[in-house]
C-alpha positions as CSV (number, residue, x, y, z in Angstrom):
1,X,21.0,3.8,-11.2
2,X,19.0,4.7,-14.2
3,X,17.7,8.2,-14.8
4,X,14.0,9.1,-14.4
5,X,11.8,7.9,-17.2
6,X,8.4,8.5,-18.7
7,X,5.3,9.6,-16.9
8,X,1.8,9.1,-18.1
9,X,-1.8,8.9,-16.9
10,X,-4.2,6.0,-17.1
11,X,-7.4,5.0,-15.3
12,X,-9.4,2.1,-14.0
13,X,-13.1,1.5,-13.5
14,X,-14.1,1.7,-9.8
15,X,-16.7,-0.6,-8.2
16,X,-19.4,2.0,-8.9
17,X,-18.5,2.3,-12.5
18,X,-16.7,5.6,-12.3
19,X,-13.2,6.2,-13.7
20,X,-10.3,6.6,-11.2
21,X,-6.8,7.8,-12.0
22,X,-3.5,5.9,-12.2
23,X,-0.3,7.8,-12.5
24,X,2.3,5.6,-14.3
25,X,6.0,6.0,-13.9
26,X,8.4,3.9,-16.1
27,X,12.1,3.5,-16.4
28,X,13.9,5.7,-18.9
29,X,14.6,5.1,-22.5
30,X,12.1,2.3,-23.0
31,X,14.1,0.0,-20.6
32,X,11.9,-2.9,-19.6
33,X,11.0,-2.7,-15.9
34,X,12.6,-5.3,-13.6
35,X,9.7,-5.2,-11.1
36,X,6.5,-3.3,-10.4
37,X,4.5,-1.7,-7.6
38,X,1.2,0.1,-7.2
39,X,0.9,2.5,-4.3
40,X,-2.2,4.0,-2.6
41,X,-2.1,7.4,-0.9
42,X,-3.0,8.2,2.7
43,X,-5.4,10.8,4.1
44,X,-7.6,8.9,6.5
45,X,-9.8,7.8,3.6
46,X,-11.1,11.3,3.3
47,X,-8.3,13.2,1.7
48,X,-5.3,12.8,-0.6
49,X,-4.7,12.0,-4.2
50,X,-2.3,9.9,-6.3
51,X,0.0,13.0,-6.6
52,X,1.0,12.4,-3.0
53,X,3.1,9.4,-3.8
54,X,4.3,10.6,-7.2
55,X,7.8,11.5,-5.8
56,X,8.1,7.9,-4.5
57,X,7.0,6.5,-7.8
58,X,9.3,8.7,-9.8
59,X,12.3,7.7,-7.6
60,X,11.4,4.0,-7.9
61,X,11.1,4.3,-11.7
62,X,14.7,5.7,-11.8
63,X,15.8,2.4,-10.3
64,X,14.2,0.3,-13.0
65,X,10.8,-0.3,-11.4
66,X,7.4,0.3,-13.0
67,X,5.7,2.4,-10.3
68,X,2.0,3.4,-10.3
69,X,0.2,5.7,-7.9
70,X,-3.5,4.9,-7.8
71,X,-6.6,6.8,-6.6
72,X,-9.6,5.4,-4.9
73,X,-13.0,6.8,-3.9
74,X,-12.9,8.8,-0.7
75,X,-15.5,8.9,2.1
76,X,-18.2,11.4,1.3
77,X,-16.7,11.8,-2.2
78,X,-18.0,8.7,-3.9
79,X,-17.4,6.2,-1.1
80,X,-20.0,5.4,1.5
81,X,-17.7,3.3,3.6
82,X,-14.3,1.8,3.9
83,X,-15.8,-1.2,2.0
84,X,-16.0,1.0,-1.1
85,X,-12.4,2.1,-0.7
86,X,-11.2,-1.5,-0.4
87,X,-13.3,-2.6,-3.4
88,X,-11.6,0.1,-5.5
89,X,-8.1,-0.9,-4.3
90,X,-8.8,-4.5,-5.4
91,X,-9.8,-3.3,-8.8
92,X,-6.8,-1.0,-9.0
93,X,-4.5,-3.9,-8.3
94,X,-6.1,-5.9,-11.0
95,X,-5.8,-3.0,-13.5
96,X,-2.2,-2.6,-12.5
97,X,-1.6,-6.3,-13.1
98,X,-2.8,-6.0,-16.7
99,X,-0.8,-2.8,-17.3
100,X,2.3,-4.6,-15.8
101,X,1.7,-7.6,-18.0
102,X,1.8,-5.4,-21.1
103,X,5.3,-4.4,-19.9
104,X,6.4,-8.1,-19.6
105,X,5.9,-8.4,-15.8
106,X,4.1,-11.4,-14.3
107,X,2.3,-11.4,-10.9
108,X,5.4,-12.8,-9.2
109,X,7.2,-9.6,-10.2
110,X,4.6,-7.3,-8.6
111,X,3.9,-5.6,-5.3
112,X,1.3,-3.3,-3.8
113,X,1.5,-0.9,-0.9
114,X,0.9,2.7,0.2
115,X,1.0,5.1,3.0
116,X,-1.1,5.2,6.2
117,X,-4.7,4.5,5.3
118,X,-3.6,3.5,1.8
119,X,-1.1,1.0,3.2
120,X,-3.9,-0.4,5.4
121,X,-6.1,-0.9,2.3
122,X,-3.3,-2.5,0.3
123,X,-2.5,-4.8,3.2
124,X,-6.1,-5.8,3.6
125,X,-6.4,-6.5,-0.1
126,X,-3.3,-8.7,0.2
127,X,-4.4,-10.6,3.3
128,X,-8.2,-11.0,3.0
129,X,-10.2,-13.0,0.4
130,X,-12.3,-11.3,-2.2
131,X,-15.7,-12.3,-3.3
132,X,-14.5,-12.3,-6.8
133,X,-10.8,-13.3,-7.0
134,X,-8.8,-10.8,-9.1
135,X,-7.3,-11.9,-12.3
136,X,-4.0,-10.5,-11.2
137,X,-2.4,-10.5,-7.7
138,X,0.8,-9.3,-6.2
139,X,3.8,-11.2,-4.7
140,X,4.7,-8.7,-2.0
141,X,3.6,-5.6,0.0
142,X,5.4,-2.4,1.1
143,X,3.7,-0.4,3.8
144,X,4.7,3.1,4.8
145,X,3.5,3.9,8.3
146,X,0.4,1.7,7.9
147,X,-2.7,2.4,10.0
148,X,-5.2,-0.2,11.3
149,X,-2.8,-2.8,12.5
150,X,-4.4,-3.6,15.8
151,X,-7.9,-2.0,15.9
152,X,-9.1,-4.5,18.4
153,X,-6.9,-2.9,21.0
154,X,-8.9,0.3,21.0
155,X,-11.4,1.0,23.8
156,X,-15.0,0.1,22.9
157,X,-16.0,3.8,22.7
158,X,-13.1,4.5,20.4
159,X,-14.0,1.5,18.2
160,X,-17.6,2.7,17.9
161,X,-16.5,6.2,17.0
162,X,-14.0,5.0,14.4
163,X,-16.6,2.6,12.9
164,X,-19.0,5.4,12.4
165,X,-16.2,7.6,10.9
166,X,-15.5,4.9,8.2
167,X,-19.1,4.2,7.5
168,X,-19.6,0.8,9.0
169,X,-21.8,-0.7,11.7
170,X,-20.8,-0.9,15.3
171,X,-19.0,-4.1,16.0
172,X,-17.5,-4.4,12.5
173,X,-14.3,-2.5,13.0
174,X,-12.5,-5.7,14.0
175,X,-13.1,-6.9,10.4
176,X,-10.5,-4.4,9.3
177,X,-7.8,-5.0,12.0
178,X,-4.8,-6.5,10.2
179,X,-3.7,-8.6,13.2
180,X,-6.9,-10.6,12.8
181,X,-5.9,-11.9,9.3
182,X,-2.3,-13.1,10.0
183,X,-2.0,-16.7,8.8
184,X,0.6,-18.8,7.0
185,X,1.1,-18.1,3.3
186,X,0.8,-14.3,3.3
187,X,3.2,-12.7,0.7
188,X,6.3,-11.0,2.0
189,X,5.9,-7.6,3.6
190,X,8.2,-4.7,4.3
191,X,7.0,-2.1,6.8
192,X,8.5,1.3,7.3
193,X,7.5,2.9,10.6
194,X,8.7,5.8,12.8
195,X,9.3,5.1,16.5
196,X,7.4,8.3,17.4
197,X,4.4,7.6,15.1
198,X,1.4,9.4,16.8
199,X,-1.2,7.6,14.6
200,X,-0.2,4.0,14.9
201,X,2.3,3.3,17.8
202,X,5.5,1.5,16.9
203,X,4.4,-1.2,19.3
204,X,1.5,-2.1,17.0
205,X,3.9,-2.5,14.1
206,X,6.3,-4.6,16.2
207,X,3.4,-6.8,17.3
208,X,2.2,-7.3,13.7
209,X,5.7,-8.2,12.5
210,X,6.1,-10.7,15.3
211,X,2.7,-12.3,14.6
212,X,3.6,-12.6,10.9
213,X,7.0,-14.2,11.6
214,X,5.4,-16.7,14.1
215,X,3.0,-17.7,11.3
216,X,6.0,-18.5,9.1
217,X,5.7,-15.4,6.9
218,X,8.5,-13.0,5.8
219,X,7.9,-9.6,7.4
220,X,10.6,-7.0,7.8
221,X,10.0,-3.9,10.0
222,X,12.3,-1.0,9.3
223,X,12.2,1.4,12.3
224,X,13.1,5.1,11.9
225,X,14.3,6.6,15.1
226,X,12.2,9.5,16.4
227,X,10.3,9.7,13.1
228,X,6.6,10.7,13.3
229,X,3.7,9.8,11.0
230,X,4.4,10.8,7.4
231,X,8.1,10.8,7.9
232,X,8.8,9.3,4.4
233,X,7.8,12.2,2.3
234,X,10.5,14.3,0.7
235,X,11.1,17.5,2.6
236,X,9.5,16.0,5.7
237,X,12.7,14.9,7.4
238,X,15.8,13.1,6.2
239,X,14.4,9.7,5.5
240,X,13.0,9.8,1.9
241,X,16.1,8.4,0.2
242,X,16.5,5.7,2.8
243,X,12.9,4.6,2.3
244,X,13.3,4.5,-1.5
245,X,16.6,2.6,-1.3
246,X,15.2,0.0,1.0
247,X,11.9,-0.3,-1.0
248,X,13.8,-0.7,-4.3
249,X,16.1,-3.4,-2.8
250,X,13.1,-5.3,-1.4
251,X,11.2,-5.2,-4.7
252,X,14.2,-6.2,-6.8
253,X,15.3,-8.9,-4.4
254,X,11.8,-10.4,-4.0
255,X,9.9,-9.7,-7.2
256,X,12.4,-8.8,-9.9
257,X,12.6,-10.7,-13.2
258,X,15.4,-13.3,-13.4
C-alpha cells in the first residue's frame, strides 16, 4: 500500500455556466495512478458537498488510484430539478476524463460512482444516453447504498410526492428508475448495500443485481449484515475499511492500467 498523496482543488463548468468544485486526490510522490474514479456525494439532492466523500478518495489515493469527489447543483440551490443534477454529473464525468487523461489514464481505466443520491446519478449517467455524448466515459461504476433502483414499485401517491420533491412532472418518476434501463452492454458495477438500509431496501438492490446479471452484465452486490443507510462513512460503523478495500480491488482489477 502506498501512503496518502497530494490533494488539490479544481472545477468544472456546470450546465448553467457556473463553476462547481472537484476535490482531487492523487497517489503520493508523483506516482502515476493505476486507475481513476469520480464520486458524487449523497444528501437527497438537497444537501451535501464533495467533502463528504473526501475520506474515501483519500483512502483510494493511498492505494494508487486517482480519486475525485465532485459537486453538483442542489435542488433550490442552483438546480430546478433532478434533470439539472444529472446534467452536471455528466459534465463532471467529462471533466474528470480530461483530468485523468492528463495523468495518463484512458477511459478504460476510469470509473464513476457515489453514495445514495450521488450513486443514483452516477448510475443514471452510466446507463442512460445523453443528448450530447460526452467526450470521455467510464468503464465501471461503484455505488454505495444507491437510491432510486426501483422507483416504479412505489405507490402512485408516493411517486407523485417524490416527483414533486425532485422538481419533475407527475408521471415522469419512472424515467429515473434504474431498473428500467437494464440492458446488455452496461459497464461492470459494484454495489455496496446494508441489509437494514431504511432508504432503499436490500431487496431492491438484489432485484437490480439479478436483472443486470440476466442481461449479461457484470454486477456484484456486496451485502453488509445489519448495516443501515450511510454505513460506509468512517466513524459510522466498522465497514469503512472493508468498503475501501473492495472498491480498490474492483477498480484495479477492472480498470487498472496493464
